[in-house]
mmCIF file of the C-alpha atoms, coordinates in Angstrom:
data_MODEL
# 
_entry.id   MODEL 
# 
loop_
_atom_site.group_PDB 
_atom_site.id 
_atom_site.type_symbol 
_atom_site.label_atom_id 
_atom_site.label_alt_id 
_atom_site.label_comp_id 
_atom_site.label_asym_id 
_atom_site.label_entity_id 
_atom_site.label_seq_id 
_atom_site.pdbx_PDB_ins_code 
_atom_site.Cartn_x 
_atom_site.Cartn_y 
_atom_site.Cartn_z 
_atom_site.occupancy 
_atom_site.B_iso_or_equiv 
_atom_site.pdbx_formal_charge 
_atom_site.auth_seq_id 
_atom_site.auth_comp_id 
_atom_site.auth_asym_id 
_atom_site.auth_atom_id 
_atom_site.pdbx_PDB_model_num 
ATOM 1  C CA . MET A 1 1  ? -38.200 -16.975 -16.708 1.00 0.00 ? 1  MET A CA 1 
ATOM 2  C CA . ALA A 1 2  ? -41.937 -16.517 -16.137 1.00 0.00 ? 2  ALA A CA 1 
ATOM 3  C CA . ASP A 1 3  ? -43.753 -18.784 -13.724 1.00 0.00 ? 3  ASP A CA 1 
ATOM 4  C CA . GLU A 1 4  ? -47.280 -20.165 -14.228 1.00 0.00 ? 4  GLU A CA 1 
ATOM 5  C CA . ALA A 1 5  ? -48.931 -17.193 -12.510 1.00 0.00 ? 5  ALA A CA 1 
ATOM 6  C CA . ASP A 1 6  ? -47.166 -14.754 -14.853 1.00 0.00 ? 6  ASP A CA 1 
ATOM 7  C CA . LEU A 1 7  ? -48.161 -16.790 -17.891 1.00 0.00 ? 7  LEU A CA 1 
ATOM 8  C CA . ALA A 1 8  ? -51.774 -16.983 -16.700 1.00 0.00 ? 8  ALA A CA 1 
ATOM 9  C CA . PHE A 1 9  ? -51.863 -13.237 -16.055 1.00 0.00 ? 9  PHE A CA 1 
ATOM 10 C CA . ASP A 1 10 ? -50.431 -12.494 -19.503 1.00 0.00 ? 10 ASP A CA 1 
ATOM 11 C CA . SER A 1 11 ? -52.974 -14.813 -21.099 1.00 0.00 ? 11 SER A CA 1 
ATOM 12 C CA . GLU A 1 12 ? -55.839 -13.145 -19.225 1.00 0.00 ? 12 GLU A CA 1 
ATOM 13 C CA . GLN A 1 13 ? -54.644 -9.685  -20.251 1.00 0.00 ? 13 GLN A CA 1 
ATOM 14 C CA . ARG A 1 14 ? -54.426 -10.752 -23.907 1.00 0.00 ? 14 ARG A CA 1 
ATOM 15 C CA . HIS A 1 15 ? -57.956 -12.161 -23.712 1.00 0.00 ? 15 HIS A CA 1 
ATOM 16 C CA . LEU A 1 16 ? -59.231 -8.940  -22.119 1.00 0.00 ? 16 LEU A CA 1 
ATOM 17 C CA . THR A 1 17 ? -57.468 -6.794  -24.714 1.00 0.00 ? 17 THR A CA 1 
ATOM 18 C CA . ASN A 1 18 ? -58.927 -8.856  -27.557 1.00 0.00 ? 18 ASN A CA 1 
ATOM 19 C CA . ALA A 1 19 ? -62.410 -8.826  -26.018 1.00 0.00 ? 19 ALA A CA 1 
ATOM 20 C CA . LEU A 1 20 ? -62.305 -5.074  -25.539 1.00 0.00 ? 20 LEU A CA 1 
ATOM 21 C CA . ALA A 1 21 ? -61.026 -4.488  -29.058 1.00 0.00 ? 21 ALA A CA 1 
ATOM 22 C CA . ALA A 1 22 ? -63.834 -6.621  -30.457 1.00 0.00 ? 22 ALA A CA 1 
ATOM 23 C CA . GLN A 1 23 ? -66.369 -4.710  -28.376 1.00 0.00 ? 23 GLN A CA 1 
ATOM 24 C CA . ARG A 1 24 ? -65.062 -1.376  -29.592 1.00 0.00 ? 24 ARG A CA 1 
ATOM 25 C CA . ARG A 1 25 ? -65.348 -2.510  -33.205 1.00 0.00 ? 25 ARG A CA 1 
ATOM 26 C CA . ARG A 1 26 ? -68.948 -3.606  -32.715 1.00 0.00 ? 26 ARG A CA 1 
ATOM 27 C CA . ASN A 1 27 ? -71.467 -0.787  -32.626 1.00 0.00 ? 27 ASN A CA 1 
ATOM 28 C CA . ARG A 1 28 ? -69.268 1.482   -30.516 1.00 0.00 ? 28 ARG A CA 1 
ATOM 29 C CA . VAL A 1 29 ? -71.707 0.994   -27.625 1.00 0.00 ? 29 VAL A CA 1 
ATOM 30 C CA . LEU A 1 30 ? -69.249 1.877   -24.872 1.00 0.00 ? 30 LEU A CA 1 
ATOM 31 C CA . GLU A 1 31 ? -66.649 4.551   -24.372 1.00 0.00 ? 31 GLU A CA 1 
ATOM 32 C CA . PRO A 1 32 ? -64.102 4.645   -21.534 1.00 0.00 ? 32 PRO A CA 1 
ATOM 33 C CA . VAL A 1 33 ? -65.485 6.593   -18.577 1.00 0.00 ? 33 VAL A CA 1 
ATOM 34 C CA . GLY A 1 34 ? -62.777 6.029   -15.962 1.00 0.00 ? 34 GLY A CA 1 
ATOM 35 C CA . CYS A 1 35 ? -64.503 3.102   -14.253 1.00 0.00 ? 35 CYS A CA 1 
ATOM 36 C CA . CYS A 1 36 ? -65.631 -0.418  -15.092 1.00 0.00 ? 36 CYS A CA 1 
ATOM 37 C CA . HIS A 1 37 ? -68.896 -0.396  -17.044 1.00 0.00 ? 37 HIS A CA 1 
ATOM 38 C CA . TYR A 1 38 ? -70.062 -3.511  -15.193 1.00 0.00 ? 38 TYR A CA 1 
ATOM 39 C CA . CYS A 1 39 ? -69.086 -3.168  -11.530 1.00 0.00 ? 39 CYS A CA 1 
ATOM 40 C CA . GLY A 1 40 ? -68.083 0.486   -11.250 1.00 0.00 ? 40 GLY A CA 1 
ATOM 41 C CA . ASN A 1 41 ? -64.543 -0.203  -10.012 1.00 0.00 ? 41 ASN A CA 1 
ATOM 42 C CA . ALA A 1 42 ? -62.331 2.811   -10.743 1.00 0.00 ? 42 ALA A CA 1 
ATOM 43 C CA . GLU A 1 43 ? -58.952 1.471   -9.604  1.00 0.00 ? 43 GLU A CA 1 
ATOM 44 C CA . GLY A 1 44 ? -56.454 1.251   -12.460 1.00 0.00 ? 44 GLY A CA 1 
ATOM 45 C CA . ILE A 1 45 ? -59.085 1.485   -15.203 1.00 0.00 ? 45 ILE A CA 1 
ATOM 46 C CA . ALA A 1 46 ? -57.936 4.653   -17.068 1.00 0.00 ? 46 ALA A CA 1 
ATOM 47 C CA . GLU A 1 47 ? -58.834 4.065   -20.749 1.00 0.00 ? 47 GLU A CA 1 
ATOM 48 C CA . ARG A 1 48 ? -60.242 0.554   -20.346 1.00 0.00 ? 48 ARG A CA 1 
ATOM 49 C CA . LEU A 1 49 ? -63.930 -0.346  -20.380 1.00 0.00 ? 49 LEU A CA 1 
ATOM 50 C CA . PHE A 1 50 ? -63.847 -3.141  -17.786 1.00 0.00 ? 50 PHE A CA 1 
ATOM 51 C CA . CYS A 1 51 ? -61.630 -3.983  -14.833 1.00 0.00 ? 51 CYS A CA 1 
ATOM 52 C CA . ASP A 1 52 ? -61.158 -7.648  -15.813 1.00 0.00 ? 52 ASP A CA 1 
ATOM 53 C CA . VAL A 1 53 ? -62.292 -10.418 -18.125 1.00 0.00 ? 53 VAL A CA 1 
ATOM 54 C CA . ASP A 1 54 ? -65.084 -11.516 -15.780 1.00 0.00 ? 54 ASP A CA 1 
ATOM 55 C CA . CYS A 1 55 ? -66.729 -8.084  -15.834 1.00 0.00 ? 55 CYS A CA 1 
ATOM 56 C CA . ALA A 1 56 ? -66.329 -7.882  -19.613 1.00 0.00 ? 56 ALA A CA 1 
ATOM 57 C CA . ASP A 1 57 ? -67.912 -11.320 -20.067 1.00 0.00 ? 57 ASP A CA 1 
ATOM 58 C CA . ASP A 1 58 ? -70.745 -10.556 -17.613 1.00 0.00 ? 58 ASP A CA 1 
ATOM 59 C CA . TRP A 1 59 ? -71.493 -7.230  -19.309 1.00 0.00 ? 59 TRP A CA 1 
ATOM 60 C CA . GLU A 1 60 ? -71.483 -8.881  -22.734 1.00 0.00 ? 60 GLU A CA 1 
ATOM 61 C CA . TYR A 1 61 ? -73.893 -11.599 -21.521 1.00 0.00 ? 61 TYR A CA 1 
ATOM 62 C CA . GLU A 1 62 ? -76.299 -9.060  -20.004 1.00 0.00 ? 62 GLU A CA 1 
ATOM 63 C CA . HIS A 1 63 ? -76.027 -6.775  -23.039 1.00 0.00 ? 63 HIS A CA 1 
ATOM 64 C CA . ALA A 1 64 ? -76.901 -9.653  -25.381 1.00 0.00 ? 64 ALA A CA 1 
ATOM 65 C CA . LEU A 1 65 ? -79.787 -10.697 -23.121 1.00 0.00 ? 65 LEU A CA 1 
ATOM 66 C CA . ARG A 1 66 ? -81.141 -7.137  -23.044 1.00 0.00 ? 66 ARG A CA 1 
ATOM 67 C CA . HIS A 1 67 ? -80.931 -7.012  -26.819 1.00 0.00 ? 67 HIS A CA 1 
ATOM 68 C CA . ARG A 1 68 ? -82.793 -10.322 -27.212 1.00 0.00 ? 68 ARG A CA 1 
ATOM 69 C CA . LEU A 1 69 ? -85.518 -9.247  -24.763 1.00 0.00 ? 69 LEU A CA 1 
ATOM 70 C CA . GLY A 1 70 ? -85.891 -5.814  -26.327 1.00 0.00 ? 70 GLY A CA 1 
ATOM 71 C CA . LEU A 1 71 ? -84.876 -3.989  -23.147 1.00 0.00 ? 71 LEU A CA 1 
ATOM 72 C CA . PRO A 1 72 ? -83.046 -0.645  -23.105 1.00 0.00 ? 72 PRO A CA 1 
ATOM 73 C CA . GLU A 1 73 ? -79.337 -0.976  -23.735 1.00 0.00 ? 73 GLU A CA 1 
ATOM 74 C CA . THR A 1 74 ? -78.203 1.460   -21.068 1.00 0.00 ? 74 THR A CA 1 
ATOM 75 C CA . PRO A 1 75 ? -76.118 -0.729  -18.783 1.00 0.00 ? 75 PRO A CA 1 
ATOM 76 C CA . ALA A 1 76 ? -76.618 -0.270  -15.066 1.00 0.00 ? 76 ALA A CA 1 
ATOM 77 C CA . LEU A 1 77 ? -73.605 -0.507  -12.800 1.00 0.00 ? 77 LEU A CA 1 
ATOM 78 C CA . HIS A 1 78 ? -73.901 -3.230  -10.190 1.00 0.00 ? 78 HIS A CA 1 
# 
């Protein structure tokens, strides 16, 4: 039987998977490069775009802000 931490982890992974799938469908802006597109972390990334939901959300916020301000869309790693 799964405890609360397992359930929370599974929920976070589902959210991340859904967020990444939605991002891939939209404009195909990013491709997997072997590290997180937001923070540059390369541990356990493989074919993913971001290392966790926080990085995915932060990248999405900054990407949308860049778009609204008319700035270049090349994301810089932090």
